[in-house]
C-alpha positions, 0 to 999 in steps of 0.5 A: 051878739051883733056888733054895735054901729061905730060912730067916728067922732071928731072933737078937740075939747075933752069935756065935750068928748066925754059927753058925746061918748057917754051919750052915744054909748048909752044910745047903743053905739060904739065910738072912736073919738079923735081930736083932729080932722087929719087923724079922723081922715086917716082912720076913715080911709084905712078901712079898718073899721066900718064907720056908720056916721061922722059926728064932727065939731066944726072948729078943730085944732089942726089944718082941717075943719069939720066942714072939710073932713065931712066934704072929703068923706063924702067924696069917698061915700056920697051918702055917709051920714054927717052930724056937725056940732058947733057953738059959734058956726052953726049959721054957716051950715047952709053954706059949708055943710054937706047935703043931708046932714044935721047941725047941732048947736052947742050946748045941746042935750045928749039925747039930741045927738043920739036922735040925730045919729039915729035919724040919719042911720034910719033914713037908709041909703037911697040909690039917689038921695035928694040934695 
């Protein structure tokens, strides 16, 4: 059996963690869910797992925001799929989000998250992606 694609999730609200984990698991993905951007970057940079996408809340406890984590991951992998989640900062996506990412405004339906992840993964990694 093939390994499920692993999605790196950063969300500091436990209730939302559960919803995100259930949606992605039901959608055929494995998840690593962390509460802070610092933890997520450490795990991503460790190379222990081959993450396929980042799902990040924009407002996080700790020093790093979801915007900053995505930017740092994109410095390592310029085509890495990014989905942002936010209840209050969705309007900042155009100015703070990385190119070729998706913003989900909270509250969203679990199916919207699975669709967003699938859309970015199925888009593939073109040699030169439009910005």
